[in-house]
VMD Tcl script that draws the C-alpha trace (Angstrom):
set ca {
  {6.98 -85.92 -86.24}
  {4.47 -88.59 -85.41}
  {1.78 -87.48 -82.96}
  {1.49 -89.79 -79.95}
  {-1.72 -91.66 -79.41}
  {-4.10 -90.72 -76.62}
  {-3.26 -93.86 -74.60}
  {0.48 -93.23 -75.01}
  {0.01 -89.60 -73.91}
  {-1.90 -90.71 -70.82}
  {0.83 -93.25 -70.00}
  {3.51 -90.60 -70.42}
  {1.61 -88.17 -68.24}
  {1.11 -90.85 -65.61}
  {4.81 -91.69 -65.63}
  {5.71 -88.03 -65.28}
  {3.24 -87.63 -62.46}
  {4.63 -90.69 -60.69}
  {8.18 -89.36 -61.11}
  {7.17 -85.95 -59.76}
  {5.46 -87.60 -56.81}
  {8.46 -89.83 -56.15}
  {10.87 -86.89 -56.20}
  {8.62 -84.87 -53.94}
  {8.27 -87.78 -51.52}
  {12.02 -88.35 -51.53}
  {12.73 -84.72 -50.74}
  {10.10 -84.71 -48.01}
  {11.54 -87.91 -46.48}
  {15.07 -86.53 -46.56}
  {13.97 -83.36 -44.82}
  {12.08 -85.38 -42.20}
  {14.99 -87.75 -41.66}
  {17.42 -84.89 -41.23}
  {15.29 -83.36 -38.51}
  {14.42 -86.71 -36.98}
  {17.81 -88.22 -36.19}
  {20.78 -85.86 -36.26}
  {24.13 -86.42 -34.51}
  {23.89 -85.78 -30.77}
  {27.31 -86.59 -29.33}
  {30.69 -85.03 -30.05}
  {34.13 -85.13 -28.50}
  {34.71 -81.41 -28.73}
  {38.25 -81.92 -30.03}
  {40.16 -80.48 -32.96}
  {39.25 -83.41 -35.14}
  {35.59 -82.45 -34.97}
  {36.39 -79.15 -36.62}
  {38.54 -80.82 -39.25}
  {36.07 -83.48 -40.26}
  {32.76 -81.80 -39.63}
  {29.50 -83.55 -38.87}
  {27.45 -85.67 -41.25}
  {23.80 -86.51 -40.66}
  {23.42 -90.24 -40.14}
  {19.97 -90.55 -41.67}
  {20.82 -89.10 -45.06}
  {24.59 -89.58 -45.37}
  {24.55 -92.74 -47.48}
  {24.52 -90.98 -50.85}
  {28.17 -91.79 -51.54}
  {28.58 -95.12 -49.79}
  {30.53 -97.82 -51.62}
  {29.05 -101.21 -50.63}
  {31.59 -103.83 -49.58}
  {31.37 -107.53 -50.36}
  {31.61 -109.09 -46.91}
  {34.05 -111.91 -46.22}
  {33.25 -114.75 -43.83}
  {35.33 -116.76 -41.40}
  {34.78 -119.50 -38.86}
  {35.67 -116.88 -36.28}
  {33.04 -114.09 -36.55}
  {35.36 -111.52 -34.98}
  {38.07 -112.19 -37.59}
  {35.57 -111.67 -40.39}
  {34.30 -108.49 -38.74}
  {37.84 -107.17 -38.34}
  {38.54 -107.66 -42.04}
  {35.25 -106.16 -43.17}
  {35.31 -103.18 -40.80}
  {38.97 -102.44 -41.48}
  {38.30 -102.55 -45.21}
  {35.56 -99.96 -44.78}
  {37.59 -97.62 -42.59}
  {40.88 -97.92 -44.49}
  {39.14 -97.09 -47.74}
  {37.74 -93.83 -46.44}
  {34.24 -94.91 -45.43}
  {34.71 -93.02 -42.20}
  {33.58 -90.09 -44.40}
  {36.39 -87.72 -43.50}
  {35.65 -85.65 -46.56}
  {37.53 -87.76 -49.11}
  {34.29 -89.24 -50.42}
  {35.67 -92.75 -50.27}
  {38.88 -91.80 -52.13}
  {41.44 -94.18 -50.56}
  {44.44 -92.48 -52.15}
  {43.83 -89.18 -50.40}
  {42.51 -90.85 -47.26}
  {45.57 -93.04 -46.79}
  {47.89 -90.04 -46.65}
  {46.64 -89.49 -43.10}
  {47.72 -91.38 -40.00}
  {44.90 -93.54 -38.75}
  {44.41 -95.98 -35.91}
  {41.20 -97.97 -35.54}
  {39.96 -100.64 -33.12}
  {37.76 -103.24 -34.86}
  {37.10 -105.08 -31.63}
  {35.86 -101.94 -29.87}
  {33.44 -101.33 -32.73}
  {32.41 -105.00 -32.66}
  {31.61 -104.91 -28.95}
  {29.69 -101.64 -29.27}
  {27.70 -103.06 -32.18}
  {26.95 -106.17 -30.14}
  {25.35 -103.93 -27.48}
  {23.28 -102.39 -30.26}
  {22.38 -105.72 -31.85}
  {21.17 -107.11 -28.53}
  {18.65 -104.27 -28.27}
  {17.13 -104.28 -31.74}
  {14.78 -106.46 -33.75}
  {13.48 -106.97 -37.29}
  {15.57 -106.06 -40.33}
  {17.61 -103.60 -38.27}
  {18.82 -106.44 -36.09}
  {19.26 -108.96 -38.92}
  {21.63 -106.55 -40.70}
  {23.72 -106.26 -37.55}
  {23.66 -110.02 -36.92}
  {24.89 -110.66 -40.46}
  {27.79 -108.27 -39.99}
  {28.60 -109.65 -36.54}
  {28.33 -113.28 -37.65}
  {25.62 -114.36 -35.21}
  {22.43 -116.31 -35.86}
  {20.29 -114.62 -33.21}
  {20.42 -112.52 -30.06}
  {21.37 -115.46 -27.87}
  {24.28 -116.41 -30.12}
  {25.40 -112.78 -30.30}
  {25.46 -112.43 -26.52}
  {27.35 -115.71 -26.15}
  {29.94 -114.68 -28.73}
  {30.33 -111.23 -27.18}
  {30.82 -112.77 -23.75}
  {33.44 -115.13 -25.11}
  {35.32 -112.31 -26.83}
  {35.40 -110.26 -23.63}
  {36.70 -113.20 -21.62}
  {39.35 -114.12 -24.18}
  {40.67 -110.57 -24.36}
  {41.38 -110.41 -20.64}
  {43.09 -113.82 -20.45}
  {46.66 -112.50 -20.48}
  {49.76 -113.35 -18.51}
  {52.85 -111.59 -17.21}
  {52.63 -107.81 -17.05}
  {50.37 -107.55 -20.07}
  {47.11 -105.64 -19.67}
  {44.08 -105.94 -21.92}
  {40.95 -104.44 -20.43}
  {37.54 -104.04 -22.03}
  {34.53 -102.31 -20.52}
  {31.00 -101.47 -21.62}
  {28.27 -99.18 -20.38}
  {24.80 -98.12 -21.44}
  {23.35 -94.72 -20.59}
  {19.66 -93.78 -20.66}
  {18.59 -90.17 -21.02}
  {16.18 -88.25 -18.85}
  {12.66 -89.47 -19.63}
  {13.83 -92.74 -21.22}
  {14.49 -96.17 -19.75}
  {16.00 -99.44 -20.88}
  {13.76 -102.49 -20.83}
  {14.35 -105.01 -18.04}
  {15.30 -107.74 -20.50}
  {17.91 -105.54 -22.21}
  {19.45 -104.56 -18.88}
  {19.67 -108.22 -17.90}
  {21.45 -109.06 -21.15}
  {24.01 -106.27 -21.09}
  {24.68 -106.51 -17.37}
  {25.38 -110.23 -17.89}
  {28.17 -109.00 -20.19}
  {29.50 -106.85 -17.36}
  {28.17 -103.55 -18.70}
  {27.34 -100.74 -16.33}
  {23.97 -99.01 -16.63}
  {23.41 -95.33 -15.85}
  {20.62 -92.75 -15.98}
  {21.66 -89.21 -16.91}
  {20.27 -85.94 -18.17}
  {21.96 -85.68 -21.56}
  {22.99 -82.16 -22.49}
  {23.93 -81.26 -18.92}
  {27.45 -80.52 -17.75}
  {27.15 -83.27 -15.16}
  {26.22 -85.92 -17.76}
  {29.08 -84.86 -20.03}
  {31.49 -85.00 -17.10}
  {30.28 -88.45 -15.99}
  {30.61 -89.95 -19.46}
  {34.02 -88.38 -20.08}
  {35.28 -89.57 -16.69}
  {33.99 -93.10 -17.27}
  {35.89 -93.35 -20.57}
  {39.05 -91.93 -19.00}
  {38.84 -94.33 -16.04}
  {38.36 -97.38 -18.26}
  {41.31 -96.44 -20.50}
  {43.71 -95.71 -17.61}
  {43.69 -92.01 -18.43}
  {45.11 -92.52 -21.92}
  {41.93 -91.11 -23.42}
  {40.50 -87.95 -21.88}
  {37.66 -86.96 -24.18}
  {35.55 -83.88 -23.64}
  {32.24 -85.52 -24.51}
  {29.37 -83.21 -25.34}
  {25.83 -84.57 -25.51}
  {22.54 -82.94 -26.44}
  {19.37 -82.65 -24.42}
  {16.67 -85.05 -25.52}
  {19.05 -87.84 -26.51}
  {17.53 -91.23 -25.68}
  {20.55 -93.46 -25.07}
  {24.29 -93.89 -25.44}
  {26.17 -97.19 -25.77}
  {29.89 -97.21 -24.95}
  {32.66 -99.78 -25.33}
  {36.30 -99.23 -24.40}
  {39.53 -101.19 -24.74}
  {42.91 -100.60 -23.11}
  {46.11 -102.43 -24.07}
  {49.62 -102.30 -22.65}
  {52.42 -104.78 -23.12}
  {56.21 -104.81 -23.36}
  {58.25 -106.21 -26.21}
  {59.53 -109.70 -25.54}
  {62.90 -108.24 -26.51}
  {62.98 -104.48 -25.79}
  {64.91 -102.07 -27.99}
  {67.98 -100.27 -26.63}
  {67.79 -96.48 -26.83}
  {71.51 -96.37 -27.59}
  {70.86 -98.11 -30.91}
  {68.40 -95.45 -32.12}
  {69.24 -93.49 -35.26}
  {67.63 -90.54 -37.04}
  {67.14 -91.15 -40.77}
  {64.67 -90.11 -43.53}
  {61.16 -91.56 -43.79}
  {59.43 -91.41 -47.19}
  {56.19 -89.61 -46.37}
  {53.75 -88.92 -49.24}
  {55.27 -86.22 -51.43}
  {58.40 -85.57 -49.36}
  {60.85 -87.12 -46.89}
  {60.77 -86.47 -43.14}
  {63.30 -87.28 -40.42}
  {62.27 -90.16 -38.14}
  {63.70 -91.59 -34.91}
  {64.26 -95.28 -35.66}
  {64.66 -98.06 -33.09}
  {67.05 -100.81 -34.18}
  {67.86 -104.32 -33.08}
  {68.20 -107.87 -34.34}
  {65.49 -110.27 -33.15}
  {66.37 -113.86 -33.93}
  {62.90 -115.28 -33.32}
  {60.88 -112.74 -35.32}
  {58.44 -113.94 -37.96}
  {58.83 -112.84 -41.55}
  {57.31 -113.37 -44.99}
  {56.64 -111.80 -48.39}
  {53.55 -111.45 -50.54}
  {52.92 -110.31 -54.08}
  {53.01 -106.60 -53.18}
  {54.49 -106.47 -49.71}
  {56.90 -107.70 -47.07}
  {55.71 -108.46 -43.54}
  {57.35 -109.09 -40.17}
  {56.02 -109.72 -36.68}
  {57.25 -108.84 -33.20}
  {56.17 -110.58 -30.02}
  {55.14 -108.98 -26.73}
  {56.03 -110.47 -23.37}
  {52.37 -111.08 -22.65}
  {51.83 -113.23 -25.74}
  {50.39 -110.62 -28.08}
  {52.09 -109.78 -31.37}
  {52.35 -106.78 -33.66}
  {52.64 -107.32 -37.41}
  {54.05 -104.72 -39.78}
  {53.33 -104.81 -43.52}
  {55.54 -102.78 -45.86}
  {54.30 -102.33 -49.44}
  {56.89 -102.83 -52.14}
  {58.61 -99.68 -53.42}
  {56.44 -99.58 -56.56}
  {53.16 -100.11 -54.65}
  {51.08 -97.43 -52.91}
  {49.89 -98.38 -49.43}
  {46.20 -97.99 -50.30}
  {46.58 -100.57 -53.06}
  {46.81 -103.26 -50.41}
  {43.23 -102.55 -49.38}
  {41.35 -103.10 -52.63}
  {39.01 -105.75 -51.23}
  {37.90 -107.22 -47.92}
  {39.56 -110.47 -49.01}
  {42.85 -108.60 -49.35}
  {42.49 -107.10 -45.89}
  {41.52 -110.49 -44.51}
  {44.71 -111.95 -45.99}
  {46.83 -109.26 -44.35}
  {45.14 -109.83 -40.99}
  {45.80 -113.57 -41.13}
  {49.36 -113.81 -42.44}
  {51.20 -117.05 -41.75}
  {54.84 -116.02 -41.34}
  {57.95 -118.12 -40.83}
  {60.36 -117.70 -37.94}
  {63.32 -115.69 -39.11}
  {66.05 -113.56 -37.65}
  {65.19 -109.96 -38.51}
  {67.24 -106.79 -38.28}
  {64.58 -104.32 -37.26}
  {64.56 -100.60 -37.98}
  {61.23 -99.39 -36.66}
  {60.26 -95.73 -36.22}
  {59.02 -94.60 -32.84}
  {55.60 -93.05 -33.14}
  {52.34 -92.25 -31.47}
  {49.08 -91.58 -33.22}
  {45.65 -90.31 -32.28}
  {42.66 -90.97 -34.50}
  {39.20 -89.51 -34.16}
  {36.72 -91.29 -36.43}
  {33.59 -89.21 -36.24}
  {31.46 -90.80 -38.95}
  {31.55 -94.57 -38.63}
  {27.92 -94.52 -39.73}
  {29.27 -94.51 -43.28}
  {31.51 -97.50 -42.61}
  {28.60 -99.48 -41.18}
  {26.36 -98.53 -44.07}
  {28.97 -99.80 -46.52}
  {28.90 -103.07 -44.58}
  {25.16 -103.53 -45.02}
  {23.84 -101.94 -41.81}
  {21.31 -99.24 -42.64}
  {17.95 -99.63 -40.90}
  {19.18 -98.58 -37.45}
  {19.97 -95.16 -38.92}
  {16.61 -94.39 -40.51}
  {12.92 -94.36 -39.55}
  {12.07 -97.39 -41.72}
  {11.28 -99.61 -38.70}
  {9.60 -97.61 -35.92}
  {9.77 -100.53 -33.47}
  {13.37 -101.58 -34.23}
  {14.54 -100.57 -30.73}
  {11.60 -102.04 -28.81}
  {13.79 -104.69 -27.12}
  {16.08 -101.95 -25.77}
  {14.03 -98.90 -24.84}
  {10.75 -98.92 -22.94}
  {8.14 -96.52 -24.32}
  {4.62 -95.51 -23.56}
  {3.67 -95.89 -27.21}
  {4.13 -93.60 -30.19}
  {7.92 -93.33 -29.80}
  {10.52 -94.71 -32.19}
  {14.29 -94.40 -32.25}
  {17.32 -94.46 -34.51}
  {21.10 -94.38 -34.20}
  {22.21 -90.78 -34.62}
  {25.97 -91.29 -34.72}
  {28.79 -93.80 -34.29}
  {32.26 -92.54 -33.41}
  {35.57 -93.87 -32.17}
  {38.65 -92.26 -30.61}
  {41.92 -94.19 -30.55}
  {45.43 -93.58 -29.22}
  {48.49 -95.77 -29.82}
  {52.07 -95.10 -28.69}
  {55.04 -97.30 -29.66}
  {58.53 -96.95 -28.18}
  {61.57 -98.98 -27.12}
  {59.68 -100.70 -24.30}
  {56.46 -101.70 -26.02}
  {53.02 -100.40 -26.92}
  {50.23 -98.68 -25.01}
  {46.92 -98.15 -26.77}
  {43.31 -97.37 -25.99}
  {40.04 -96.80 -27.83}
  {36.41 -96.09 -27.14}
  {33.43 -96.48 -29.42}
  {30.22 -94.54 -28.81}
  {26.81 -95.19 -30.38}
  {24.25 -92.44 -29.85}
  {20.52 -93.20 -30.02}
  {17.83 -90.57 -30.41}
  {14.09 -90.45 -30.45}
  {12.81 -89.81 -33.95}
  {10.72 -86.66 -34.17}
  {7.18 -87.37 -35.28}
  {5.30 -84.96 -37.51}
  {3.37 -82.55 -35.27}
  {-0.30 -81.75 -35.73}
  {-0.70 -79.21 -38.53}
  {-0.90 -75.61 -37.32}
  {-1.36 -72.52 -39.47}
  {1.84 -70.86 -40.62}
  {2.27 -67.44 -42.15}
  {3.23 -67.50 -45.84}
  {3.69 -63.95 -47.04}
  {4.85 -63.54 -50.64}
  {6.36 -60.12 -50.14}
  {9.60 -60.69 -52.06}
  {10.53 -62.14 -55.48}
  {9.41 -65.76 -55.79}
  {9.37 -68.76 -58.07}
  {6.19 -70.46 -59.29}
  {4.94 -73.19 -61.56}
  {1.61 -74.55 -62.75}
  {0.77 -78.22 -63.17}
  {-2.16 -79.95 -64.84}
  {-4.51 -82.30 -62.94}
  {-2.37 -85.32 -63.92}
  {0.88 -83.77 -62.70}
  {2.36 -82.39 -65.90}
  {4.22 -79.13 -65.35}
  {2.59 -76.54 -67.60}
  {4.20 -73.23 -66.61}
  {7.25 -72.18 -64.61}
  {8.15 -68.60 -63.70}
  {9.63 -66.10 -61.28}
  {8.08 -62.84 -60.16}
  {10.29 -59.88 -59.26}
  {7.78 -57.01 -59.44}
  {3.98 -57.49 -59.56}
  {3.51 -53.93 -60.95}
  {5.37 -54.42 -64.21}
}
mol new
graphics top color blue
foreach p $ca { graphics top sphere $p radius 0.5 }
foreach p [lrange $ca 0 end-1] q [lrange $ca 1 end] { graphics top cylinder $p $q radius 0.2 }
display resetview
């Protein structure tokens, strides 16, 4: 074997030393990030126990980046991109982004609630953290974002008849923290309420839970649990209720099988013929649309018998196509199962990361939240968690649905001044020896120093 030259040996040693240093720094950063910005708000429901909690600052190790689609309407593009992320398992429910296993679970998600919550966040950030949000939200700057958010809120509530669409926002500052005057002016111009609370207290948890319940007409009754020391919480809710333009008659209902994954179940189907439905077919699906009395519509997409549902969500472009179907008026004989569903998405951090938003979750930009939170210097912040709860119920009369999105913000823990710690090697331990240039020379374990 050829002996390496001295210069080559030095280069190899330097590379090894650099690699060792990089690994050590990475591990140190991960440990710091985990302690610095961990999730601080939960709903206390059963879904928390099922899905667990993932640390926002270090949970991007299995994120699948999504190629964003664009549209003249920023909210339409956001809906396609965000839905693509959530439908493909980027809510991090434990499937690791495996859409096949993820799509065997009922799921309901409100893109517009997430959009409005993210707009509150985008209005209070700066630098790369804000530019990532602005790209996702389709806005050029803070002014454009606020204008678009205001327009969306106004459009949503322009309904007629007995239809109800209600959106509401609020921002909550923790004990010892305060929003900047400029941020309060911006969000209050959007109609958001502003509150000061002592996070982690029973009273704060009750106030936040009650606010969400009030804004969603009691459809959502979360048991919010916050942690002491949390800096801020941004909330956005939406409530929807409308009747079918042509209600279903209960007397026409029939119980028949529904092909659930792996086995059939019995479902209660509503049936009627609607002469002015909209209908169309695509390469892998059939779609039809029902109208509500208040002007809204609900579109249903059925994959062909030889196509799995998750196969319709292979790209953001595919989701965008499904969200913008142009259907023809057609008489349709409907057979639609009655259902209600509750979804609790606890880890939307992963969805946002897959959509290119990352800096708000990590300590890469200490002053990213300067436009939002007033500090006395030396404080920096990050988003600790993003979650959404949704309920939707469909019956013979129509649909009632509600959602809230919560974005928790925490102060990042700074490294304290070094203090002596006890390090007593009084049990078996591992050791290694390195040379001055970082090459590992010896590795060992010691079980008994007397042998």
